[in-house]
N, C-alpha and C positions, 0 to 999 in steps of 0.2 A: 335374602337370597332368592326366595320364590318370586318376589316382585321383579327383581332384576332379570330373571329368566323369562317371566311370563310376558312382559311387554315386548321384548324383541321377537318372541315366538309369534305373538298375535300380529305384529307388524309384518313379519315374514309371510305368514299365511295369507294375510290380506293382499300383500304385494303379488304373491303368486296367483291368487284368485283374480286380481284385477288384470293381470297380464293374460291369463288364460281365457277369460270370458267377460264381455261387457255386461252380460246379464247378472253375473255375480256382483259386479259393481252396484247394480241397482238394488240387489238384495241387501248388500252390506250397507249401502246408503240408507235403505229403508230401516234397517235395525238402528243405525246411528241416529236418524231423525226421530225414531220412536223413543230411544233412550233420552235424547235431548228434550223431547216433549215431557217425559216423566220427570226430568229434573226441573223443568219450568213449573210443572204441576205441583211438585213438592214445595218449591220456593213460594208459589202462590198461596198454598195452604198455610205455610209458616207465617206469612204476612197477616193472616187472619187469626194467628195465635194471640193470646192475651184476652180472649173473650169466650165465645161459645165452645171452642174446642177444649179448652182447659176445664171449664165448668162441667162439660159433659163427661170428661175423663174422671174428674174428681167424684162425680155422682156415680160412676161405674163401680166404685168400691163398696157400694152398699150390699150387693149380693152377686153371687156367681152368675146367675142368668143375665143380670144387667151388664156384667163385665163382658160376657160372651156377645150379648146384643150390641154393645158399643163396638167391639172388635169387628163384627160383621158390618155394621152401619158405616164406621169410619173407613174401612178398607173398600167398601163398595163406592163410597163417595170419592175418596182420594185415589182409588185404583192403585194403591201401593201398600202392600202388607209390610214392606221394609220400612216405610215412613212411620206407620203405626207402631212397629216394633221399637224404632228409635225413640219416638215420643214416649212410649210406655216405659222404656228404660230410663229416660230422663226424669219422668215423674216419680218412678220408683226410687231412683237414686236420691231425689230431693226429699223423700219421705212423704210424698203427697198421696200415694196409694200403697196398698199392701201387696206383698208378694202373691198372695192368693188371687187378688183381683188382677194383677199383672198376668198371671198364667191364664186366667179366664179370657182376658183380652187377646192373648196370643191364640187361644183356641178359636175364638170368633174371627180373628183376622184370617186364619186358614180357610174358614168357610167363605168369608167375604171375598177372598182372592179368586174364587171360582166364578164370580160374576164377570170378571174380565174375559174369561174364555167364552161365556155365553154371548157377550156383546160382540166379540170378534166373529165367532162362528155364526151367530144368528143375524148380525147386522152388517159387520164390516166386510164380509165376503159376498154378500148378496146385494149390496147397494154401492153405488159409486161415491164412496165417502170423501174422495178428494174434492168433490163439489162442495161439501160442507166445510172441508178443512181450510180452503182459501179465504172465505169470508171470516171465519174464526180467527185466522192469523192476522188479517188486516185490522179487525176491530180490537183484537187482543193487544197488538203492538201499540196502537194508539193509546190504549188505557195504561200500558206499562210506563209510558212517559208522563203520566199525570202525577201531581204532587201528593194527592191523597193516598195514604198507605193502602186503604181498602180498595180504591180503584186500581192501584197497581197490582194488588193481590188478585183481583178479578181478571185483570189483563194477563197476568202470568197463567192463571188457571185456563182462561179461554185460549190463549196461544198454545199452552201445553196440550190441550185437547186437540187443537188444530194440527200440531206436529205429530201427535199420536195417530190421528186419522191419516195424515200424509204418509207416515212411516208404514202403516198397515197397507196402504195403497201400493207403495213402491215394493214392498215385500211380496205382495200378491202378484203384481205385474212381473216382477223378476222371476218368480218361480214358474209362472205360466210360460214365459219365453224360454226359461232355462230347460224346460222338459223337452223342447224340440231339439236341443243341442246335446244334452247330457242327461242320461236317465240315472238318477240317484237310487232308484229302487233296486238296482243291481247290488247295492251294498246292504240290502235288507238281510236281517238274520232272524231265523225262526227259533222257537223253543226257548229253553233256559238260557242258552248263550246269548240270544237276542235280547232277552230281558235284562241280563246282567250288563252287557256292553252298552245298550242304549240308555239304561238307567244311569250309568256312569257318565255317558255323553251329556245327558240332560243336566246332571248335577254340575259337570264341568262348565257347560255353557252358562248356567245360572251364576256360578261363581265368577266367571269372567265378566258377565254383564251386570251382576249384582241385582238381578230383577227376574223373578220367576214369571212375572207377567210378560216380559219381553220374550223369554224363552217359549212360553205358551203361544204367543202370537206367531212366532217363527215356526213353531211346530204345526199350528193350525193352518197357516198359509201354505206350508210345504205339503201338508196332508191333503188340503183341498186341491192342490195342483197335481197330486198323484206322485210327488217326489219321494215320499216315504210311505212305508206300509202302515196300516192301521195298528197292527200289533206292536211295531216299533214305536209308533207315536204314543201308545199307552205307557211304554217304558220311559220314554222321554219326559212325559208328564210327571211320572213318579220321581224321576231324577231331579226335575225342576223343584219339586217340593223339598227335596233334601238340600239342594244347593242354595235355596233362599235363606237358609239359616245363617249364611256367611255374613249378611249385613248386621244381624243382631249380635253375632259373635264379635265382629269388628267394633260395633258400637259399645260393646261391654268393656273394651280395653280401657277406656277412660272413665268407666263407671265404678261405683263402689261395689262392695260384695253383693248387694241386692241386685244390681244390674247384671252381674256375672251369673247369679242364680237364675235370673230370667232367661238369659241367653242359653244356659244349659237346659232349661225347661223347654225352650223352643227347639233345640236340637233333639232332645229326647222325644218330644211329641212328633216331630216330623219323621224321625227315624222309625218310630213305632208305626206310624201311619203308612210309611213306605213299605215296611216289612209286611204288614198285614195285606197291603194291596198286591205285593208281589206273590205272597203265599196263596192268596185267594183270588188270583187274577181271573181264573176261569169262571168261578161263580159270580164274580163281579161283572164279567163280560156278559154273562147270561142275564143278569139283572139289568144291565144297560140296554140290551136288546129288548127285553120285556117292557121297560119303562119307555124307551124310544118309540116302540110300536104303539104303546098306550097313549102317548101325547102327539102322535102323528108325524114323527120324524122318519123320513125315508130310510130304508135299510142301507142304502148306499151313501147317505149323508154322513160320512165319517167325521166331519168337522164337528157337527152338533153332537154326535155320539161320543166324541172325545170330551166335549163339555159336560155331558151327562156323567161319564166315567170320572172326570176330575171332581165333580161335585159329590158323587157317591163315596169315593174313597176318603175324601176329606171329612165328610159327615160321619163316616164309619169310624175314623180316627177319634173324633170328638166323642162319639157315643161310647167308644171303648175306654177312653181316658177319663171321661167325666166322673165316673164312680170312684176313681182312685185319685182324684185331684188333691185331696188332703194328704194322702200318702206320698204323692209326688212332691208336694211342698215340704213335707217332713224330710224326705230323701234329699232334696236340694239343700235344706238347712244343715243336714249332716255332712253332705259332700263339700259344701263351701261354707265353712264355719265363719261366723262373725268374728273378725279380728279383735284381739284385746284392745280396748280403747286406749289410744295414746293421746293424752290431753295436749301434747305439744303440736299435734298435727291437725290440719283442718279435717272435719268430719263430713261436711256437706258440700264443700266447694270442689267441683271437678268440671272438666270439659263436657261431661255428659249432661249437665244440667243447665248449661249456659246458652241453649238454643231457643228457649221459650220463656216469655216474660214471667209466667206464673212460677216456673221452677227456679228462675233466677231470684225472684223476690223471696220465695220461701227459703231457699238455700242460704241466701244472704242473711235473713233474719235469724235463722237457726244457728248460723255460725257466729253471729253477733252475741247470741245468748251463750254459746260455748265460750267465747272470749270473756264475757261478763262473769260467768261462773268461775273461770280461772282467775280473773282479776280480783273478785271478791275474796277468794281464799287467800290470795297473796297480800291483799290489803289488810285483812284481819290478822294474818300471821305477823305482819309488820307491826301491828298494834298489840301483839301478844294476846290475841283473842281467839277462842275456838269457835269456828263457824256453827257447828252443831249445837253447842251450848248456847250461843247467842240467839239462835232462832227458837230455842226451846224455853229460855228463861223469861220470867215476867219482870224481874227487877234488873234492868240493864246496868244501872249505876252500881248495884251490889256486885254484879258479876265483874264489871270493870275493876272495881276496887280490889277484888279478890284475885284478879288475873295479873299478877305482877312478875311471874317467872318468864323470862324471855324465851321465845320460840327460836330454836337454833336452826338456821338454814342460810344458804347463800342466796341472797336476794338477786344478785346479778345473773347467776346461772338460771334461777327460776324465771326471771324476767325474759332472758334470751330464749329459753325453751318453750315457755307456756304463754307468753304474751307477744313478744316481738314476732315470732314465727307466724302466729295466727293473724296478727295485724297486717303483716306483709302480704299474706295470702288474701286477706280481705280487700286490701287496696288493689292488688293485682287483678283480682276477680272483678271488682267494681270497674276498673279501667277497661278490662276486656268486654264486660257487659255493655258499658256505655258506648263502645265503638260499634255495637250492633244496631240494626234498625229496629228500635224499640219505641213503644208509645211514650210520649213525654212524661206521663205520670209515673211510669215504671222507672224511667231514668231519674226522675226527681227522688223517688223512693230509694233507689240504689245510692244516690249521692247522700241522701239523708242518713242512711244506715252507715255509710262510710264515715260520716261526721260523728255519729254515735260512737263508732269504734275509736275514733280519735279522742273523744271525751273520756272514754273508759281508760284508754292508755295514759292520758294525762293524769287521771286520778291515781293510777298505779305509781306513776313517777312522783307525784306529790307524797304518796305514802312512803316511798323510799327516803325522801328527805326528812320526813317526820319520824321515821323509825328510831334513829339513834338516840335522840333525846327523850322520846316517849318511853323507851326502855330504860334509859339511864335514870330518869327521875321518878319512875314508878316501881322500880325493883324493891325498894324499901320505903318505909314511911319517912317522907321528907317534908312534911308540912304543906305549906301553901302551894309550892311548885308542883308537888304530886297531885294535889287537888285540881290544879289548872290543866295539867296534861290528862288526867282522868276525865275531866269534863269534855275535852276534845275527843277523846277515845269513845266516850259514851255517846256523844252526839253523832259521830260517824256511825257507830254501831246501830243507833236508833234509826238513822236514815236507811241503812241497809236492810234492817228488819221491815221497815215500812215499804220499801221497794219490793222486798220478797212477798209481802202481802198483796201488793199490787199485781205482781206476776201471777199469783194464784187466784185473783179475782176474775169473775167472768168478764169478758171484754165489754159487754153491754152495760156492765155496772161500774166500769172504771171511770174515774173523774180526775181531771187535771187540776182541779181547784186546790186540792190539798198540797200539790207540788208547789204552787205559787205561795201558799202559806209557809211551807218549809223554806223556800228561797227567801221570803221576808224575814224569817227567823235567823237564817244564816247571815243576811246582810245586817240585821240589827246587832247580832253578836259581834260581827266584824267591826261595826262602828263603835261598839262599847268597849272593845278589848283594850284600846289604848288608855281610855279613862280608868278602867279597872286596874291596869298595871301601874299607872301613875299613882293611884291612891295607895296601892300596896307598897310601892317604893317609899312614898312619903311617910307611911305608918311604920316603916322599917321592918315590914313583914316579908319583903322580897328584895334580894340584892340586885344591883344593876346587871351583873353578868347573866344571871338566870333569867332576868326579865327580858333582856335582849334576845336570848335563845328562844324564849317562849313567843315573843312577838314574831320572830322569823318563822317559827314552826306553826303558829296560828294562821299565818298567811297561806302556808301549804295546806293546812287542814281545811280552811274555808274554800280554797280553790278546789280541793278534792270533793267537798260537799257540793259545790256548784256544778262541777262536771258530772257527778253522779245523778243529781236531780235533773240536769239538762238532758242527759242521756235517757233517763227514765221517761221524761215527757215525750221525747221524740220517738222512743221505741214502743211504749205501751199505750199511749192515748190515741184512740182512733179519731183522726181528724175529719173523716167523712161523715160521721154521724151528726145528727141534728144537734144533740147535746154538746158535742165537741165544737160545733160551729159557734154556739153561744159562748162556750168557754174560751174559744179563740178570741172572740170579741172582748170578753172580760179579762183575758190574760194581760198581765202587766208587763210592760217593757222594763229593761234593766234599770233605767234611771227612775222609773216610777216605783220600782221595788225598793230602791234605797230611800226614796221619800216616804214610802209606806212603812218601811222599817222604823223610821224615826217616830211615826205617829201611832203605830199599832201598840196594843197592850202587850206586855212582855210574855204573857202565858197564852196568847191566842194561837191555837193550833187547830188543824182540821184532820179528819181521818182519811184513810186511803180510798174510801169509796163514797159515792154520792148518796 
């Protein structure tokens, strides 16, 4: 409803303004060009993601000062606290950074956003920046059409800066000409009423433009042209700080509970900062005058004094909030409680994490682990085995022999809720991610993880086919046929235990060689099954009906094992390490595995680590 009313209202105001004054057209065009420049700047920095930006953000989790420092640095470079907020929400939703670090980054971003006011007031208003804008645009657009992702990113950044400069130029020129026709200062309000009204105006303008930086540029250029009073400009700056939280709030709509916590932290911080600035505005103005005089800013240079004010009250907000940052985090955790985990729903996949390569990869891998955990539980229940007992026991064969009571559950319902739903979400997420402009290695990893998910799901389906007879022939002592099925159950259980060990082994110590040995063993067993069954039939130890059932079920069991081992190799083994490169060279192809299975000693096994 708000959006449906807001757009017509904005268009109506613009139409009236265009009709009333040609200079208003130049101001409005300046704002539009400036916002378009910010969009290009953000798109350019997104093209550089997958490298320095993500690594720097991950390192910012190590301490609160580093988090604040990253927020200051990133916002200064990108000139967009909104983009920094969205990136932080994305990384927090993917679990790459902690909530504490995310709050620290938001604190730093508020300080970093003050650099924009300094650049405009100290450089943009005193230099003919349109002379710099045109060469930037020309070079930037040439780079935008290059094939290299990073050249295109540089082109977007350069063109974005050019449009920023051009927008500032047109806003400045528009206000300079506007003052000769229409004096906006007659709308100035003094005292508490002026503070309240212009704070709301500043917040509303920032909500509409979704950029406090754009609001500050508009305020500074209007102030420099004498179109608004200094006192009202201060209130507009305070309001801009409140309004800038709208981007983080909107970004949190598609995020998980952690992203929503961070958006609330952003709102609380900016509201507290604004409240302090409004309550202590007179002492802060005195401090601004004192500092301005100390650094040589003229008493009538209100644009630079506004930049000083903007910096002081943002710094003051961080100084006040930093000692209670841990209490703030605790409050956020109480206010937005982590939802009870629903194993049937995706935990990490959301639109909030699919903008950046690093968050896409991490979210995808963690959701694959979620799918695997659900699948292992379902597979073991199908085989009448308890997951906790299996991981704790030393004698798997004894546990399998003792586990003959069927686990009562509806396989189809469990599959639909806990496997199919997750797999569908993974496939949909992979498709959405692959459609984005991502580095080839990221796309390859996404497709590889999607294939891992497919292998896991196939293993679950094999367990479904295996379940009926595995329960039927192991509920009571039935001689050879029970031993045969228990052998399959034990082998599947042993592979799951070894994969569990691999999961909890340090990545640098993981080796894929044991997986090849396991695959050799599976192929050898599959090759020997027919021979064993034929011998049992000849010796009259097994009738043909049971033998046929077992041969069919053994095919499902060996397919299940192959899929589990293939998924483990693709998921856990680091292919970029030097050791992994050697292992890839030594890794056996499927046809080689079958040959090796026929030649290997029956008891040849390898452990899960190198």
